[in-house]
Every structure is written in C-alpha cells, then in structure tokens.
N, C-alpha and C positions, 0 to 999 in steps of 0.2 A: 135205342132211339137214335136216329141219324139226323143231324142238323144240316141244312142246305148251306151252300157257300154264302158268305165270302171267306170261309176257311180255305187256307191254301198252305203250300209247303213252307212258306216263310213265316207263318203265324206261330204263336206259342203253342197252339194245339191244332196241328194240320188236319186231324181227323174229327175235330169238333170239341165241344166242351167236355165230353167224356174223357178226353186225355188228361184233363186237370181235375175234374170233379167226379164224384161217384154218381151213378145213374139216378139214384133217388134224389140227390141234390139238384141234378139237372132238371128233373121233372118238376121239382118245386120252383126252380127259377123260371121255367117255361110257364108254369101255372100263374106265377106272379105277373109275368110279362103279358099274358093273355088278359088277366084281370085289369091291368093298367090300360091296355089298349081298349078294352071294352068300356071303361069308364072315362077315357080321355076324349072320346068323340063328343063334341058339343051337341046339344039338342038342335034340331033343325031351326028353331026360332032364333037361336043365338048365331048359327052359321049364316042365316039370311041377313043379319043386321050388318050395316056398314061398320068398318073398324072404328070410325070416329064415334059412333054411338055406343060401342061396346065398352069403352073405357070410362 
C-alpha cells in the first residue's frame, strides 16, 4: 500500500508509514481515519446553520 505525499526525504518515514509500521497496522490506521472522516462531516442541516446558532 503506497501513501501519497507529504512524505519526503526529510521525514521520519520518507517512503510512508510502512517504514515505521507493519502493513497490517497501516491498514487499520487508514481504516480508522476513513471512519473518522465519514462521521466527522456534519449533516447538511447543521452545515447550513450560521455559527452563532450552532453553539
């Protein structure tokens, strides 16, 4: 599994998280990040409210 930049030669893992973690662990981390992203998007009704009404 290859991860896209911002990995670079000056990072701790220039070839991606596989340099630090085993592939199975990377897959779990990516799965968790996808789950967080999918649940972090507010419903359209909340997104349409002005900030002052949301708090």
